[in-house]
C-alpha positions as protocol buffer text, in pm:
chain_id: "A"
residue {
  index: 1
  type: MET
  ca { x: -2500 y: 248 z: -335 }
}
residue {
  index: 2
  type: LEU
  ca { x: -2142 y: 358 z: -300 }
}
residue {
  index: 3
  type: ALA
  ca { x: -2022 y: 632 z: -533 }
}
residue {
  index: 4
  type: VAL
  ca { x: -1673 y: 555 z: -667 }
}
residue {
  index: 5
  type: VAL
  ca { x: -1455 y: 865 z: -678 }
}
residue {
  index: 6
  type: LYS
  ca { x: -1205 y: 854 z: -958 }
}
residue {
  index: 7
  type: SER
  ca { x: -848 y: 929 z: -853 }
}
residue {
  index: 8
  type: GLU
  ca { x: -673 y: 1242 z: -961 }
}
residue {
  index: 9
  type: GLU
  ca { x: -371 y: 1277 z: -1193 }
}
residue {
  index: 10
  type: PRO
  ca { x: -41 y: 1255 z: -999 }
}
residue {
  index: 11
  type: LYS
  ca { x: 108 y: 1584 z: -869 }
}
residue {
  index: 12
  type: PRO
  ca { x: 480 y: 1669 z: -854 }
}
residue {
  index: 13
  type: THR
  ca { x: 462 y: 1644 z: -478 }
}
residue {
  index: 14
  type: ASP
  ca { x: 319 y: 1287 z: -491 }
}
residue {
  index: 15
  type: PHE
  ca { x: 534 y: 989 z: -391 }
}
residue {
  index: 16
  type: VAL
  ca { x: 582 y: 750 z: -688 }
}
residue {
  index: 17
  type: ILE
  ca { x: 771 y: 426 z: -691 }
}
residue {
  index: 18
  type: SER
  ca { x: 786 y: 152 z: -955 }
}
residue {
  index: 19
  type: ARG
  ca { x: 940 y: -195 z: -979 }
}
residue {
  index: 20
  type: VAL
  ca { x: 940 y: -463 z: -1249 }
}
residue {
  index: 21
  type: PHE
  ca { x: 881 y: -812 z: -1115 }
}
residue {
  index: 22
  type: ALA
  ca { x: 968 y: -1135 z: -1291 }
}
residue {
  index: 23
  type: ALA
  ca { x: 619 y: -1273 z: -1257 }
}
residue {
  index: 24
  type: PRO
  ca { x: 294 y: -1257 z: -1459 }
}
residue {
  index: 25
  type: ARG
  ca { x: 52 y: -984 z: -1388 }
}
residue {
  index: 26
  type: ASP
  ca { x: -222 y: -1213 z: -1255 }
}
residue {
  index: 27
  type: LEU
  ca { x: 13 y: -1351 z: -988 }
}
residue {
  index: 28
  type: VAL
  ca { x: 143 y: -1011 z: -878 }
}
residue {
  index: 29
  type: TRP
  ca { x: -225 y: -888 z: -864 }
}
residue {
  index: 30
  type: LYS
  ca { x: -303 y: -1183 z: -630 }
}
residue {
  index: 31
  type: CYS
  ca { x: -22 y: -1073 z: -403 }
}
residue {
  index: 32
  type: PHE
  ca { x: -201 y: -741 z: -345 }
}
residue {
  index: 33
  type: THR
  ca { x: -554 y: -881 z: -326 }
}
residue {
  index: 34
  type: GLU
  ca { x: -526 y: -1208 z: -127 }
}
residue {
  index: 35
  type: PRO
  ca { x: -462 y: -1147 z: 243 }
}
residue {
  index: 36
  type: GLU
  ca { x: -269 y: -1473 z: 288 }
}
residue {
  index: 37
  type: ARG
  ca { x: -23 y: -1361 z: 18 }
}
residue {
  index: 38
  type: MET
  ca { x: 9 y: -1012 z: 154 }
}
residue {
  index: 39
  type: GLN
  ca { x: 99 y: -1148 z: 496 }
}
residue {
  index: 40
  type: VAL
  ca { x: 412 y: -1299 z: 344 }
}
residue {
  index: 41
  type: TRP
  ca { x: 557 y: -983 z: 176 }
}
residue {
  index: 42
  type: PHE
  ca { x: 380 y: -660 z: 289 }
}
residue {
  index: 43
  type: GLY
  ca { x: 571 y: -436 z: 519 }
}
residue {
  index: 44
  type: PRO
  ca { x: 930 y: -321 z: 564 }
}
residue {
  index: 45
  type: LYS
  ca { x: 1216 y: -562 z: 605 }
}
residue {
  index: 46
  type: GLY
  ca { x: 1217 y: -723 z: 951 }
}
residue {
  index: 47
  type: SER
  ca { x: 841 y: -674 z: 1005 }
}
residue {
  index: 48
  type: VAL
  ca { x: 581 y: -952 z: 1035 }
}
residue {
  index: 49
  type: ILE
  ca { x: 212 y: -926 z: 955 }
}
residue {
  index: 50
  type: VAL
  ca { x: 26 y: -1046 z: 1269 }
}
residue {
  index: 51
  type: SER
  ca { x: -332 y: -973 z: 1154 }
}
residue {
  index: 52
  type: SER
  ca { x: -482 y: -943 z: 807 }
}
residue {
  index: 53
  type: THR
  ca { x: -843 y: -921 z: 691 }
}
residue {
  index: 54
  type: MET
  ca { x: -968 y: -806 z: 352 }
}
residue {
  index: 55
  type: ASP
  ca { x: -1304 y: -732 z: 191 }
}
residue {
  index: 56
  type: LEU
  ca { x: -1193 y: -654 z: -165 }
}
residue {
  index: 57
  type: ARG
  ca { x: -1468 y: -447 z: -325 }
}
residue {
  index: 58
  type: ALA
  ca { x: -1526 y: -78 z: -377 }
}
residue {
  index: 59
  type: GLY
  ca { x: -1616 y: 45 z: -26 }
}
residue {
  index: 60
  type: GLY
  ca { x: -1462 y: -262 z: 132 }
}
residue {
  index: 61
  type: SER
  ca { x: -1144 y: -252 z: 341 }
}
residue {
  index: 62
  type: TYR
  ca { x: -818 y: -418 z: 440 }
}
residue {
  index: 63
  type: HIS
  ca { x: -733 y: -408 z: 808 }
}
residue {
  index: 64
  type: GLY
  ca { x: -401 y: -541 z: 924 }
}
residue {
  index: 65
  type: ALA
  ca { x: -130 y: -514 z: 1179 }
}
residue {
  index: 66
  type: LEU
  ca { x: 245 y: -557 z: 1160 }
}
residue {
  index: 67
  type: ARG
  ca { x: 508 y: -609 z: 1430 }
}
residue {
  index: 68
  type: ASP
  ca { x: 824 y: -425 z: 1357 }
}
residue {
  index: 69
  type: GLU
  ca { x: 1176 y: -533 z: 1453 }
}
residue {
  index: 70
  type: THR
  ca { x: 1136 y: -367 z: 1796 }
}
residue {
  index: 71
  type: GLY
  ca { x: 817 y: -556 z: 1871 }
}
residue {
  index: 72
  type: ARG
  ca { x: 591 y: -256 z: 1822 }
}
residue {
  index: 73
  type: ILE
  ca { x: 250 y: -331 z: 1663 }
}
residue {
  index: 74
  type: MET
  ca { x: 117 y: -87 z: 1404 }
}
residue {
  index: 75
  type: TRP
  ca { x: -227 y: -118 z: 1246 }
}
residue {
  index: 76
  type: ALA
  ca { x: -325 y: -4 z: 899 }
}
residue {
  index: 77
  type: LYS
  ca { x: -654 y: 34 z: 719 }
}
residue {
  index: 78
  type: PHE
  ca { x: -722 y: 64 z: 349 }
}
residue {
  index: 79
  type: VAL
  ca { x: -1063 y: 161 z: 223 }
}
residue {
  index: 80
  type: TYR
  ca { x: -1096 y: 51 z: -140 }
}
residue {
  index: 81
  type: ARG
  ca { x: -1221 y: 301 z: -396 }
}
residue {
  index: 82
  type: GLU
  ca { x: -1150 y: 133 z: -732 }
}
residue {
  index: 83
  type: ILE
  ca { x: -1073 y: -226 z: -824 }
}
residue {
  index: 84
  type: GLU
  ca { x: -998 y: -299 z: -1190 }
}
residue {
  index: 85
  type: ALA
  ca { x: -860 y: -654 z: -1199 }
}
residue {
  index: 86
  type: PRO
  ca { x: -576 y: -715 z: -1277 }
}
residue {
  index: 87
  type: LYS
  ca { x: -475 y: -359 z: -1378 }
}
residue {
  index: 88
  type: ARG
  ca { x: -548 y: -114 z: -1094 }
}
residue {
  index: 89
  type: LEU
  ca { x: -621 y: -71 z: -728 }
}
residue {
  index: 90
  type: VAL
  ca { x: -712 y: 253 z: -553 }
}
residue {
  index: 91
  type: TRP
  ca { x: -750 y: 289 z: -179 }
}
residue {
  index: 92
  type: VAL
  ca { x: -743 y: 543 z: 100 }
}
residue {
  index: 93
  type: HIS
  ca { x: -450 y: 433 z: 324 }
}
residue {
  index: 94
  type: SER
  ca { x: -431 y: 528 z: 694 }
}
residue {
  index: 95
  type: PHE
  ca { x: -302 y: 414 z: 1025 }
}
residue {
  index: 96
  type: SER
  ca { x: -566 y: 268 z: 1251 }
}
residue {
  index: 97
  type: ASP
  ca { x: -627 y: 115 z: 1587 }
}
residue {
  index: 98
  type: GLN
  ca { x: -714 y: -249 z: 1651 }
}
residue {
  index: 99
  type: ALA
  ca { x: -1089 y: -171 z: 1608 }
}
residue {
  index: 100
  type: GLY
  ca { x: -1032 y: -8 z: 1267 }
}
residue {
  index: 101
  type: GLY
  ca { x: -1067 y: 360 z: 1379 }
}
residue {
  index: 102
  type: LEU
  ca { x: -834 y: 609 z: 1214 }
}
residue {
  index: 103
  type: THR
  ca { x: -525 y: 714 z: 1414 }
}
residue {
  index: 104
  type: ARG
  ca { x: -216 y: 926 z: 1363 }
}
residue {
  index: 105
  type: HIS
  ca { x: 110 y: 771 z: 1259 }
}
residue {
  index: 106
  type: PRO
  ca { x: 256 y: 630 z: 1574 }
}
residue {
  index: 107
  type: LEU
  ca { x: 597 y: 783 z: 1505 }
}
residue {
  index: 108
  type: SER
  ca { x: 494 y: 1108 z: 1330 }
}
residue {
  index: 109
  type: PRO
  ca { x: 205 y: 1315 z: 1464 }
}
residue {
  index: 110
  type: THR
  ca { x: 212 y: 1545 z: 1161 }
}
residue {
  index: 111
  type: TRP
  ca { x: 199 y: 1262 z: 906 }
}
residue {
  index: 112
  type: PRO
  ca { x: -119 y: 1297 z: 687 }
}
residue {
  index: 113
  type: LEU
  ca { x: -419 y: 1113 z: 830 }
}
residue {
  index: 114
  type: GLU
  ca { x: -510 y: 966 z: 492 }
}
residue {
  index: 115
  type: LEU
  ca { x: -316 y: 891 z: 172 }
}
residue {
  index: 116
  type: LEU
  ca { x: -479 y: 822 z: -160 }
}
residue {
  index: 117
  type: THR
  ca { x: -294 y: 518 z: -291 }
}
residue {
  index: 118
  type: THR
  ca { x: -307 y: 412 z: -662 }
}
residue {
  index: 119
  type: VAL
  ca { x: -132 y: 91 z: -769 }
}
residue {
  index: 120
  type: THR
  ca { x: -109 y: -4 z: -1134 }
}
residue {
  index: 121
  type: PHE
  ca { x: -7 y: -344 z: -1276 }
}
residue {
  index: 122
  type: GLU
  ca { x: 131 y: -338 z: -1626 }
}
residue {
  index: 123
  type: ASP
  ca { x: 218 y: -644 z: -1829 }
}
residue {
  index: 124
  type: VAL
  ca { x: 553 y: -556 z: -1979 }
}
residue {
  index: 125
  type: GLY
  ca { x: 603 y: -895 z: -2163 }
}
residue {
  index: 126
  type: ASN
  ca { x: 822 y: -1195 z: -2104 }
}
residue {
  index: 127
  type: GLY
  ca { x: 614 y: -1286 z: -1796 }
}
residue {
  index: 128
  type: GLN
  ca { x: 711 y: -956 z: -1625 }
}
residue {
  index: 129
  type: THR
  ca { x: 492 y: -702 z: -1449 }
}
residue {
  index: 130
  type: LYS
  ca { x: 560 y: -339 z: -1372 }
}
residue {
  index: 131
  type: VAL
  ca { x: 403 y: -220 z: -1049 }
}
residue {
  index: 132
  type: THR
  ca { x: 372 y: 155 z: -995 }
}
residue {
  index: 133
  type: LEU
  ca { x: 249 y: 300 z: -666 }
}
residue {
  index: 134
  type: HIS
  ca { x: 138 y: 658 z: -626 }
}
residue {
  index: 135
  type: TRP
  ca { x: 73 y: 817 z: -280 }
}
residue {
  index: 136
  type: THR
  ca { x: -86 y: 1159 z: -238 }
}
residue {
  index: 137
  type: PRO
  ca { x: -210 y: 1306 z: 89 }
}
residue {
  index: 138
  type: LEU
  ca { x: -585 y: 1370 z: 117 }
}
residue {
  index: 139
  type: ASN
  ca { x: -709 y: 1685 z: 285 }
}
residue {
  index: 140
  type: ALA
  ca { x: -363 y: 1746 z: 431 }
}
residue {
  index: 141
  type: THR
  ca { x: -276 y: 2059 z: 622 }
}
residue {
  index: 142
  type: PRO
  ca { x: 32 y: 2250 z: 501 }
}
residue {
  index: 143
  type: GLU
  ca { x: 227 y: 2099 z: 794 }
}
residue {
  index: 144
  type: GLU
  ca { x: 114 y: 1746 z: 703 }
}
residue {
  index: 145
  type: GLN
  ca { x: 204 y: 1805 z: 338 }
}
residue {
  index: 146
  type: LYS
  ca { x: 550 y: 1926 z: 446 }
}
residue {
  index: 147
  type: THR
  ca { x: 597 y: 1618 z: 664 }
}
residue {
  index: 148
  type: PHE
  ca { x: 495 y: 1394 z: 375 }
}
residue {
  index: 149
  type: GLU
  ca { x: 734 y: 1559 z: 126 }
}
residue {
  index: 150
  type: ALA
  ca { x: 1019 y: 1540 z: 380 }
}
residue {
  index: 151
  type: ALA
  ca { x: 960 y: 1162 z: 426 }
}
residue {
  index: 152
  type: ARG
  ca { x: 1020 y: 1073 z: 64 }
}
residue {
  index: 153
  type: ASP
  ca { x: 1352 y: 895 z: 139 }
}
residue {
  index: 154
  type: GLY
  ca { x: 1193 y: 697 z: 419 }
}
residue {
  index: 155
  type: ALA
  ca { x: 898 y: 600 z: 205 }
}
residue {
  index: 156
  type: THR
  ca { x: 1134 y: 487 z: -69 }
}
residue {
  index: 157
  type: ILE
  ca { x: 1335 y: 270 z: 181 }
}
residue {
  index: 158
  type: GLY
  ca { x: 1005 y: 124 z: 319 }
}
residue {
  index: 159
  type: TRP
  ca { x: 843 y: 46 z: -17 }
}
residue {
  index: 160
  type: ASN
  ca { x: 1171 y: -93 z: -158 }
}
residue {
  index: 161
  type: GLY
  ca { x: 1192 y: -324 z: 142 }
}
residue {
  index: 162
  type: SER
  ca { x: 834 y: -441 z: 78 }
}
residue {
  index: 163
  type: PHE
  ca { x: 909 y: -483 z: -296 }
}
residue {
  index: 164
  type: ASP
  ca { x: 1223 y: -680 z: -213 }
}
residue {
  index: 165
  type: ARG
  ca { x: 1011 y: -911 z: 5 }
}
residue {
  index: 166
  type: LEU
  ca { x: 754 y: -940 z: -276 }
}
residue {
  index: 167
  type: ASP
  ca { x: 1028 y: -1019 z: -528 }
}
residue {
  index: 168
  type: SER
  ca { x: 1153 y: -1306 z: -307 }
}
residue {
  index: 169
  type: TYR
  ca { x: 799 y: -1435 z: -250 }
}
residue {
  index: 170
  type: LEU
  ca { x: 728 y: -1431 z: -631 }
}
residue {
  index: 171
  type: ALA
  ca { x: 1038 y: -1641 z: -698 }
}
residue {
  index: 172
  type: THR
  ca { x: 857 y: -1939 z: -536 }
}
residue {
  index: 173
  type: ALA
  ca { x: 489 y: -1847 z: -555 }
}
residue {
  index: 174
  type: LYS
  ca { x: 238 y: -2009 z: -780 }
}
């Protein structure tokens, strides 16, 4: 039996980003938990998801690859810790290889190997949903923590790009 480890309270050094979407919470939840929907919006502007598999359960994983604007393929792996539909998802986020093994960030060798990711989905009324994402490095060295903190602007640009794509998808999704 898998032990579920509860996530910690956010720290001042965590990366936190929120966005309110003009869509009901159940639909926004599906966009994070159905791989065919994630393929449409997940990733920075200009990227395309080229592989996407998901086993949505505590201990299950998401494994996917995106092709960026330069043609480079980058793999990611999420290992789910908590799933509280349609309110909260918690996973360990890392870069991976095609076989699902953990790897270093392809562009930053001092990026933390694993990030604890917590996403909350809040019904704010009028058919709108607030999504808040928290990232905190797990077992990071001081150098990895410093790299993570220095990348806050880049993370903001990347997640805003993904959220812009999600916003566009939600305008036509059912």
